[in-house]
C-alpha positions as CSV (number, residue, x, y, z in Angstrom):
1,X,0.0,0.0,0.0
2,X,2.8,2.4,0.9
3,X,4.6,1.6,-2.4
4,X,1.3,2.4,-4.3
5,X,1.1,5.7,-2.4
6,X,4.7,6.6,-3.3
7,X,4.0,5.7,-7.0
8,X,0.9,7.8,-7.1
9,X,2.8,10.8,-5.7
10,X,5.5,10.3,-8.2
11,X,3.0,10.2,-11.0
12,X,1.3,13.4,-9.8
13,X,4.6,15.2,-9.5
14,X,5.8,14.0,-12.9
15,X,2.7,15.4,-14.5
16,X,3.1,18.7,-12.7
17,X,6.7,19.2,-13.8
18,X,5.8,18.8,-17.4
19,X,6.0,15.1,-18.0
20,X,8.8,12.7,-18.7
21,X,10.0,14.5,-21.9
22,X,10.6,17.6,-19.8
23,X,12.9,15.7,-17.3
24,X,16.5,15.3,-18.4
25,X,18.0,14.2,-15.1
26,X,16.7,12.7,-11.8
27,X,18.7,12.5,-8.6
28,X,18.3,13.0,-4.9
29,X,20.0,14.2,-1.8
30,X,19.0,13.7,1.9
31,X,15.7,15.5,1.7
32,X,15.1,16.6,-2.0
33,X,14.2,15.2,-5.3
34,X,16.6,17.0,-7.7
35,X,15.5,17.4,-11.3
36,X,17.0,19.0,-14.4
37,X,14.2,20.3,-16.6
38,X,14.2,21.0,-20.3
39,X,11.5,23.7,-20.1
40,X,11.0,25.4,-16.8
41,X,7.7,27.1,-18.0
42,X,5.9,23.7,-18.1
43,X,6.1,23.4,-14.3
44,X,2.9,24.0,-12.4
45,X,4.4,25.6,-9.2
46,X,1.2,26.3,-7.3
47,X,-0.2,22.8,-7.8
48,X,3.1,21.3,-6.7
49,X,3.2,23.4,-3.5
50,X,-0.4,22.4,-2.9
51,X,0.6,18.7,-2.5
52,X,0.7,17.9,1.2
53,X,3.8,15.6,0.7
54,X,5.8,18.4,-0.9
55,X,7.4,20.4,1.9
56,X,8.9,23.0,-0.3
57,X,10.2,23.9,-3.7
58,X,13.9,25.1,-4.1
59,X,15.6,26.2,-7.3
60,X,19.1,27.0,-8.3
61,X,20.7,27.6,-11.6
62,X,21.0,23.9,-12.4
63,X,18.3,22.0,-10.5
64,X,14.6,22.2,-9.7
65,X,14.3,20.6,-6.3
66,X,11.2,19.2,-4.5
67,X,11.7,18.9,-0.7
68,X,10.1,15.7,0.4
69,X,12.0,15.1,3.7
70,X,14.4,12.3,4.8
71,X,13.1,8.8,4.1
72,X,10.2,9.9,1.9
73,X,12.6,11.1,-0.9
74,X,14.4,7.7,-0.8
75,X,11.1,6.0,-1.6
76,X,9.7,8.4,-4.1
77,X,12.8,9.0,-6.2
78,X,13.1,5.4,-7.6
79,X,9.4,5.5,-8.5
80,X,9.8,8.8,-10.2
81,X,12.9,7.7,-12.1
82,X,11.2,4.5,-13.2
83,X,8.2,6.5,-14.6
84,X,10.5,8.7,-16.5
85,X,12.4,5.8,-18.0
86,X,9.2,3.9,-18.9
87,X,7.6,6.9,-20.5
88,X,10.8,7.6,-22.6
89,X,11.0,3.9,-23.7
90,X,7.4,4.1,-24.9
91,X,8.2,7.1,-27.0
92,X,7.1,9.8,-24.5
93,X,3.5,8.6,-24.5
94,X,3.5,7.1,-20.9
95,X,2.5,8.6,-17.7
96,X,3.4,12.2,-17.3
97,X,3.7,13.0,-21.0
98,X,3.3,16.7,-21.4
99,X,1.1,16.5,-24.5
100,X,-1.4,18.2,-24.3
101,X,0.3,20.9,-22.4
102,X,-0.8,21.6,-18.8
103,X,-4.1,23.4,-18.6
104,X,-5.2,22.4,-22.1
105,X,-7.5,19.6,-21.0
106,X,-8.8,17.5,-18.2
107,X,-6.1,14.8,-18.4
108,X,-3.7,13.8,-15.7
109,X,-2.1,16.7,-14.0
110,X,-4.3,19.3,-15.6
111,X,-5.1,22.5,-13.7
112,X,-8.4,24.1,-13.6
113,X,-8.6,26.4,-16.6
114,X,-10.8,27.7,-19.3
115,X,-10.8,24.3,-21.1
116,X,-11.5,22.4,-17.9
117,X,-14.4,24.6,-17.0
118,X,-16.1,25.9,-20.2
119,X,-18.4,28.2,-18.2
120,X,-15.3,29.9,-16.6
121,X,-15.4,33.0,-18.7
122,X,-12.9,35.7,-17.8
123,X,-14.2,37.9,-15.1
124,X,-14.0,41.5,-16.3
125,X,-14.0,42.8,-12.7
126,X,-11.7,40.6,-10.7
127,X,-11.8,40.8,-6.9
128,X,-9.2,43.1,-5.5
129,X,-6.2,41.4,-3.8
130,X,-6.8,40.7,-0.1
131,X,-5.4,43.1,2.3
132,X,-3.6,40.5,4.4
133,X,-0.7,38.4,3.2
134,X,-1.5,34.7,2.5
135,X,0.7,31.7,2.5
136,X,0.6,31.7,-1.3
137,X,1.9,35.2,-1.4
138,X,4.7,34.3,1.0
139,X,5.6,31.3,-1.1
140,X,5.7,33.4,-4.2
141,X,7.9,35.9,-2.4
142,X,10.2,33.1,-1.3
143,X,10.4,31.8,-4.9
144,X,11.3,35.3,-6.1
145,X,14.1,35.5,-3.4
146,X,15.3,32.0,-4.5
147,X,15.4,33.1,-8.1
148,X,17.3,36.3,-7.3
149,X,19.7,34.4,-5.1
150,X,20.3,31.8,-7.8
151,X,21.3,34.6,-10.2
152,X,23.7,36.2,-7.7
153,X,25.2,32.8,-6.8
154,X,25.9,31.8,-10.4
155,X,29.6,32.9,-10.1
156,X,32.5,30.6,-11.0
157,X,33.6,30.1,-7.4
158,X,30.1,29.3,-6.2
159,X,29.4,27.0,-9.2
160,X,32.6,25.2,-8.4
161,X,31.6,24.8,-4.7
162,X,28.3,23.4,-5.9
163,X,30.1,20.8,-8.0
164,X,32.3,19.9,-5.1
165,X,29.1,19.4,-3.0
166,X,27.7,17.1,-5.7
167,X,30.7,14.8,-5.1
168,X,30.0,14.4,-1.4
169,X,26.2,14.5,-1.2
170,X,25.7,10.9,-2.6
171,X,28.0,9.6,0.2
172,X,25.8,10.9,3.0
173,X,23.5,7.8,3.3
174,X,26.5,5.6,3.8
175,X,28.0,8.1,6.3
176,X,24.7,8.1,8.3
177,X,24.3,4.3,8.3
178,X,27.9,3.6,9.3
179,X,27.8,6.4,11.9
180,X,24.7,4.9,13.6
181,X,26.4,1.5,13.6
182,X,29.5,3.1,15.1
183,X,27.4,4.7,17.8
184,X,25.8,1.3,18.6
185,X,29.2,-0.4,18.6
186,X,30.5,2.2,21.1
187,X,27.7,1.5,23.5
188,X,28.2,-2.3,23.3
189,X,32.0,-1.8,23.7
190,X,31.4,0.1,27.0
191,X,29.0,-2.6,28.2
192,X,31.4,-5.3,27.4
193,X,34.3,-3.5,29.1
194,X,32.2,-3.1,32.3
195,X,31.2,-6.8,32.2
196,X,27.5,-6.0,31.7
197,X,27.2,-7.5,28.2
198,X,29.8,-10.2,27.8
199,X,27.4,-11.8,25.3
200,X,28.2,-9.0,22.9
201,X,32.0,-9.6,22.9
202,X,31.8,-11.5,19.6
203,X,29.5,-8.8,18.0
204,X,31.8,-5.8,18.6
205,X,34.5,-6.8,16.1
206,X,31.9,-7.4,13.4
207,X,30.2,-4.0,14.1
208,X,33.7,-2.4,14.0
209,X,34.3,-3.8,10.5
210,X,30.9,-2.7,9.3
211,X,31.2,0.8,10.6
212,X,34.8,1.5,9.5
213,X,34.9,-0.4,6.2
214,X,33.3,2.4,4.3
215,X,35.4,5.1,5.9
216,X,38.6,3.2,5.1
217,X,37.7,3.3,1.4
218,X,35.9,6.6,1.2
219,X,38.7,8.0,-0.9
220,X,37.8,5.6,-3.7
221,X,34.1,6.7,-3.7
222,X,35.2,10.4,-3.7
223,X,37.4,9.6,-6.7
224,X,34.5,7.9,-8.6
225,X,32.1,10.8,-7.9
226,X,34.7,13.4,-8.8
227,X,35.4,11.8,-12.2
228,X,31.7,11.5,-12.9
229,X,31.0,15.1,-11.9
230,X,33.7,16.6,-14.1
231,X,33.1,14.4,-17.2
232,X,35.7,11.7,-16.8
233,X,35.5,7.9,-16.6
234,X,34.4,7.2,-13.0
235,X,36.5,4.0,-12.6
236,X,39.7,5.8,-13.7
237,X,39.0,8.5,-11.1
238,X,38.5,5.8,-8.5
239,X,41.7,4.1,-9.5
240,X,43.7,7.3,-9.1
241,X,42.2,7.9,-5.7
242,X,42.6,4.3,-4.5
243,X,46.4,4.9,-4.4
244,X,45.8,6.9,-1.2
245,X,44.3,4.1,0.8
246,X,46.6,1.3,-0.5
247,X,48.6,-0.2,2.4
248,X,51.8,-0.4,0.3
249,X,52.2,3.4,0.2
250,X,54.0,3.1,3.5
251,X,57.1,2.0,1.4
252,X,57.1,5.2,-0.6
253,X,58.8,8.4,0.6
254,X,57.9,12.0,-0.5
255,X,59.7,15.2,0.7
256,X,62.0,13.1,2.9
257,X,59.1,11.4,4.8
258,X,57.4,8.0,4.6
259,X,53.9,8.2,3.4
260,X,51.0,6.6,5.5
261,X,47.9,4.9,4.1
262,X,45.1,7.4,3.9
263,X,47.4,10.4,4.1
264,X,45.7,13.3,2.3
265,X,42.3,11.9,2.9
266,X,39.3,12.9,0.8
267,X,40.9,16.1,-0.3
268,X,43.8,14.2,-1.8
269,X,41.3,11.8,-3.4
270,X,39.4,14.7,-4.9
271,X,42.5,16.3,-6.5
272,X,43.8,13.0,-7.7
273,X,40.6,12.1,-9.5
274,X,40.3,15.7,-10.9
275,X,43.9,15.4,-12.3
276,X,42.9,12.0,-13.8
277,X,40.0,13.6,-15.6
278,X,42.2,16.3,-17.2
279,X,44.8,13.7,-18.2
280,X,42.1,11.5,-19.7
281,X,40.5,14.4,-21.7
282,X,44.0,15.4,-23.0
283,X,44.6,11.8,-24.1
284,X,41.2,11.5,-25.8
285,X,42.1,14.6,-27.8
286,X,45.6,13.6,-28.9
287,X,45.9,9.8,-28.8
288,X,45.1,8.0,-32.1
289,X,41.8,6.2,-32.0
290,X,43.5,2.9,-32.9
291,X,45.5,2.8,-29.6
292,X,43.2,4.9,-27.4
293,X,41.8,1.9,-25.5
294,X,45.3,1.0,-24.4
295,X,47.1,4.3,-24.1
296,X,44.5,6.6,-22.5
297,X,43.7,4.5,-19.4
298,X,47.4,3.7,-18.9
299,X,48.6,7.3,-19.0
300,X,45.6,8.5,-16.9
301,X,46.4,6.1,-14.1
302,X,50.2,6.4,-14.3
303,X,50.4,10.2,-14.4
304,X,47.7,10.8,-11.8
305,X,49.1,8.1,-9.6
306,X,52.7,9.4,-9.6
307,X,51.6,13.0,-8.9
308,X,49.4,11.7,-6.1
309,X,52.2,9.7,-4.5
310,X,54.9,12.3,-4.8
311,X,52.9,15.5,-4.3
312,X,49.2,15.4,-3.5
313,X,49.3,13.0,-0.6
314,X,51.9,15.0,1.3
315,X,50.4,18.5,0.5
316,X,46.8,17.4,1.1
317,X,47.9,15.6,4.3
318,X,49.2,18.9,5.7
319,X,46.0,20.7,4.6
320,X,43.7,18.1,6.2
321,X,45.6,18.1,9.4
322,X,45.5,21.9,9.4
323,X,41.7,21.9,9.0
324,X,41.3,19.5,12.0
325,X,43.6,21.6,14.2
326,X,41.9,24.8,13.2
327,X,38.4,23.5,14.0
328,X,39.4,22.3,17.4
329,X,41.4,25.5,18.1
330,X,38.5,27.7,17.1
331,X,36.0,26.1,19.5
332,X,38.6,25.5,22.3
333,X,39.7,29.1,22.4
334,X,36.6,30.9,20.9
335,X,34.1,28.9,23.0
336,X,30.7,30.6,23.2
337,X,31.8,33.5,21.0
338,X,32.9,31.2,18.2
339,X,29.7,29.1,18.5
340,X,27.6,32.3,18.5
341,X,29.1,33.5,15.3
342,X,29.0,30.1,13.5
343,X,25.4,29.4,14.6
344,X,24.2,32.9,13.6
345,X,25.9,33.1,10.3
346,X,25.2,29.6,8.9
347,X,21.9,30.5,7.3
348,X,23.3,33.7,5.6
349,X,26.1,31.4,4.3
350,X,23.5,29.1,2.8
351,X,21.8,32.1,1.1
352,X,25.1,33.1,-0.4
353,X,25.9,29.6,-1.5
354,X,29.1,29.4,0.5
355,X,28.0,26.6,2.8
356,X,29.0,24.1,0.1
357,X,32.6,24.6,1.1
358,X,31.9,23.1,4.5
359,X,31.0,19.6,3.2
360,X,34.6,18.5,2.4
361,X,35.7,20.0,5.7
362,X,33.1,18.0,7.6
363,X,34.1,14.8,5.8
364,X,37.8,15.5,6.5
365,X,37.1,15.9,10.2
366,X,35.0,12.7,10.3
367,X,37.8,10.8,8.5
368,X,40.4,12.1,11.0
369,X,38.6,12.2,14.4
370,X,35.6,10.0,13.8
371,X,33.2,13.0,14.1
372,X,32.8,16.6,13.0
373,X,32.6,19.2,15.9
374,X,31.3,21.9,13.5
375,X,28.0,20.3,12.5
376,X,26.2,20.3,15.9
377,X,27.1,24.0,16.2
378,X,25.8,24.8,12.7
379,X,22.7,22.7,13.3
380,X,21.5,25.3,15.9
381,X,20.5,27.5,12.9
382,X,17.6,25.2,12.3
383,X,16.6,25.5,16.0
384,X,16.4,29.3,15.6
385,X,14.2,28.9,12.6
386,X,11.8,26.7,14.6
387,X,11.6,29.1,17.4
388,X,11.0,32.0,15.1
389,X,8.2,30.1,13.3
390,X,6.4,29.4,16.5
391,X,6.6,33.1,17.3
392,X,5.1,33.9,13.9
393,X,2.3,31.4,14.6
394,X,1.6,33.1,18.0
395,X,1.8,36.7,16.8
396,X,-0.4,36.2,13.7
397,X,-3.4,34.7,15.4
398,X,-5.8,36.0,12.8
399,X,-3.9,35.0,9.7
400,X,-5.1,31.4,9.3
401,X,-3.2,31.0,6.0
402,X,0.2,31.7,7.3
403,X,-0.5,29.8,10.6
404,X,-1.5,26.8,8.5
405,X,1.8,26.9,6.6
406,X,3.8,27.1,9.9
407,X,1.8,24.3,11.5
408,X,2.4,22.0,8.5
409,X,6.1,22.8,8.2
410,X,7.1,22.6,11.9
411,X,7.4,18.8,12.2
412,X,9.9,18.8,9.4
413,X,11.7,21.7,11.0
414,X,12.1,19.8,14.3
415,X,13.7,17.0,12.3
416,X,16.1,19.4,10.6
417,X,14.4,20.0,7.3
418,X,14.3,23.8,7.3
419,X,13.5,24.8,3.7
420,X,9.7,25.0,4.2
421,X,10.1,27.4,7.1
422,X,12.8,29.4,5.5
423,X,11.4,29.9,2.1
424,X,7.7,29.7,3.1
425,X,7.7,31.9,6.2
426,X,10.8,33.6,7.7
427,X,12.7,34.8,4.6
428,X,9.7,36.3,2.8
429,X,8.8,38.1,6.0
430,X,12.3,39.5,6.4
431,X,12.7,40.4,10.0
432,X,11.8,36.9,11.3
433,X,14.7,35.5,9.2
434,X,17.1,37.8,11.1
435,X,15.7,37.0,14.5
436,X,15.8,33.3,13.6
437,X,19.6,33.7,13.0
438,X,19.8,35.3,16.5
439,X,18.2,32.1,17.9
440,X,20.7,29.9,16.0
441,X,23.5,32.1,17.4
442,X,22.5,31.5,21.0
443,X,22.1,27.8,20.4
444,X,25.6,27.6,18.9
445,X,27.0,29.7,21.8
446,X,25.8,27.0,24.3
447,X,27.5,24.2,22.4
448,X,30.6,26.2,21.9
449,X,30.8,27.1,25.6
450,X,30.6,23.5,26.6
451,X,33.4,22.6,24.2
452,X,35.6,25.2,25.8
453,X,34.7,23.8,29.2
454,X,35.9,20.3,28.1
455,X,33.0,18.5,26.5
456,X,33.1,18.2,22.7
457,X,29.9,17.4,20.8
458,X,30.3,16.0,17.4
459,X,28.5,14.1,14.7
460,X,29.6,10.9,13.0
461,X,27.9,11.9,9.7
462,X,26.7,14.9,7.8
463,X,23.2,15.6,6.5
464,X,20.8,15.3,9.4
465,X,20.3,18.0,12.0
466,X,17.6,18.9,14.6
467,X,16.3,15.9,16.4
468,X,17.5,13.6,13.7
469,X,21.1,14.2,14.7
470,X,20.7,12.5,18.2
471,X,21.6,9.0,16.9
472,X,24.8,10.3,15.3
473,X,26.2,12.2,18.3
474,X,29.7,11.4,19.4
475,X,32.3,13.2,21.5
476,X,34.9,12.9,24.2
477,X,32.5,11.9,26.9
478,X,29.6,9.5,27.3
479,X,26.6,9.7,25.0
480,X,24.3,10.9,27.9
481,X,26.4,14.0,28.5
482,X,26.8,14.8,24.8
483,X,23.1,14.4,24.1
484,X,22.3,16.6,27.1
485,X,24.5,19.4,25.8
486,X,23.1,19.1,22.3
487,X,19.5,19.2,23.7
488,X,20.4,22.3,25.7
489,X,21.7,24.0,22.6
490,X,18.5,23.2,20.7
491,X,16.4,24.5,23.6
492,X,18.4,27.7,23.7
493,X,17.9,28.1,19.9
494,X,14.2,27.5,20.2
495,X,13.7,29.9,23.1
496,X,16.0,32.7,21.8
497,X,14.5,32.4,18.3
498,X,11.0,32.6,19.7
499,X,11.7,35.6,22.0
500,X,13.7,37.5,19.4
501,X,10.9,37.1,16.8
502,X,8.1,37.7,19.2
503,X,9.5,41.0,20.5
504,X,11.6,42.2,17.5
505,X,10.4,40.3,14.5
506,X,7.5,42.6,13.5
507,X,7.0,46.3,13.2
508,X,3.6,47.8,14.0
509,X,2.9,48.2,10.3
510,X,3.7,44.5,9.6
511,X,1.4,43.4,12.4
512,X,-1.4,45.6,11.0
513,X,-1.0,44.2,7.5
514,X,-0.3,40.5,8.4
515,X,-2.4,39.9,11.5
516,X,-5.8,39.8,9.7
517,X,-7.9,37.1,8.1
518,X,-7.0,37.2,4.3
519,X,-10.0,37.8,2.1
520,X,-9.0,34.8,0.0
521,X,-9.6,32.5,3.0
522,X,-13.2,33.5,3.0
523,X,-13.9,32.2,-0.5
524,X,-14.9,28.6,-0.8
525,X,-12.4,27.6,-3.6
526,X,-8.9,27.6,-2.0
527,X,-6.8,25.4,-4.2
528,X,-6.0,24.5,-7.7
529,X,-7.5,21.3,-9.0
530,X,-5.2,18.4,-10.0
531,X,-5.9,15.4,-12.2
532,X,-8.9,17.0,-13.9
533,X,-11.2,16.9,-10.9
534,X,-13.4,20.0,-10.7
535,X,-15.4,20.5,-7.5
536,X,-18.8,22.1,-7.9
537,X,-17.7,25.1,-5.9
538,X,-14.9,25.8,-8.4
539,X,-17.1,26.2,-11.4
540,X,-18.5,29.4,-10.2
541,X,-18.1,31.5,-7.1
542,X,-21.0,33.3,-5.5
543,X,-18.6,35.8,-3.9
544,X,-16.5,37.6,-6.4
545,X,-16.8,34.8,-9.0
546,X,-13.1,34.0,-8.8
547,X,-11.7,31.7,-11.5
548,X,-8.3,30.6,-12.6
549,X,-8.3,31.0,-16.3
550,X,-6.2,29.9,-19.2
551,X,-3.0,28.0,-19.2
552,X,-0.8,28.2,-16.1
553,X,2.8,29.0,-16.9
554,X,5.8,29.3,-14.7
555,X,7.4,32.7,-14.5
556,X,10.7,34.0,-13.1
557,X,9.5,34.4,-9.5
558,X,8.0,31.0,-9.2
559,X,4.5,32.3,-8.8
560,X,2.1,30.6,-11.2
561,X,-0.9,32.7,-10.4
562,X,-2.2,34.5,-13.6
563,X,-1.4,38.2,-13.6
564,X,-4.2,40.3,-12.3
565,X,-6.0,37.4,-10.6
566,X,-6.3,37.1,-6.8
567,X,-3.9,34.5,-5.5
568,X,-5.1,31.3,-4.0
569,X,-3.6,29.9,-0.8
570,X,-1.3,26.9,-1.3
571,X,0.6,24.8,1.1
572,X,4.3,24.9,1.2
């Protein structure tokens, strides 16, 4: 039954993004279905946001992303990809085919329009826009901000950081799984040592192998993904990176020192595979076709391998060690101040696209120490968002549209999925986004202060945050003490975000405009109609005769409401 539900959701989303022929690439990260679309104008944004399973819509210059949440995305993505493949195999006539175009008929995924409701003549006197802001207007404003941010972030440096992030994001599920196994193994090890669980003595070595096997070979996976991302042959990138983890490198000397297996870590693997890509491309350009199959792989592995052994492993080893020392020094000496700054600035870094640079840093710290001390501090930014959203809910008692959005997005926010709250509530409102950052700063300050006092709180994997990070916590003390400090940081973020937003998040003018029942909420038809179903109340409105007319097309700000028509509330 659950599989059928996921497939139905995939079918609905495929129709609303323009059908299989409009999808050129399907991938996923921890929480999002990531699509590359041929024609952005075919997307029915409002109908997508109206789906209860879609927590948010995020765009950048390369991907159209649907936020489904952890777990859900892993189940829906294979169904979505299978539908795309099946439709293309059938010549584009399968489920989700965009012909006829959205809005042109009552087929799957159609939106209520002039063809779906013949009696829906254009209203010459449309109802004026409601005085109060609705969730749909906030969502449109968030989409506009995302589009503007995407244009600003399309710089060479930020595009490169995004490509680097694409290398590490596919590794997150394995990092999470192995991290949780490592945490369980740590508990059993302590129980065995104390004599309380001697029965587990034989299980501990097995769990150790399971939890550390991936990390011991992570350089190979980084090499594979690097070559794939930059247009090379993945297996050649993996071969170049595998040199780093080969036990026999201990017999090789570079710069007067013996090398150690794993020296250089994921950074060395990334640069080794990147070099292999450039060597391979050079060979493809100059090596005769007749001998290409022999010469190109040989030169690629040989050149990149030698440079890795006698240069990259030593240099990247120094860089990796420096990153680890700096992170520990920052929190040890900066304490609450460092945590305050990191927790408060993380969301602005996300808006600027600079947070991508942190992913290889987190991975390097996990590889070296077994956990990253930066992630729990940065995760406090999500706690500030939750506190701010609760304050918005309390302050805007009469705006049922915005309160409904907050209420639906809060559970995901507690689990660390912050996009619906950021783009659907705090960022479009402006001031609540700033006060949410204040909440994150206080939460980060608590965690940073405890580090300075001698208790480090780290995470064995990257990706989750909020409550979802508890199973991955690790540090220099017992799990109970570490979890207590992390919970105290979350509580500080919730409370500070709430208080800052409640008292400073709204001006008097904002409260006057926002704290009122939107006129749109009083009309009986509240949403767009999907899959050709037209409720009787949508055919004609007794109050204002509001109709959505014509073909719905996406525009630059992500708001698919026809110009001049009153906007309908939609979930985020």
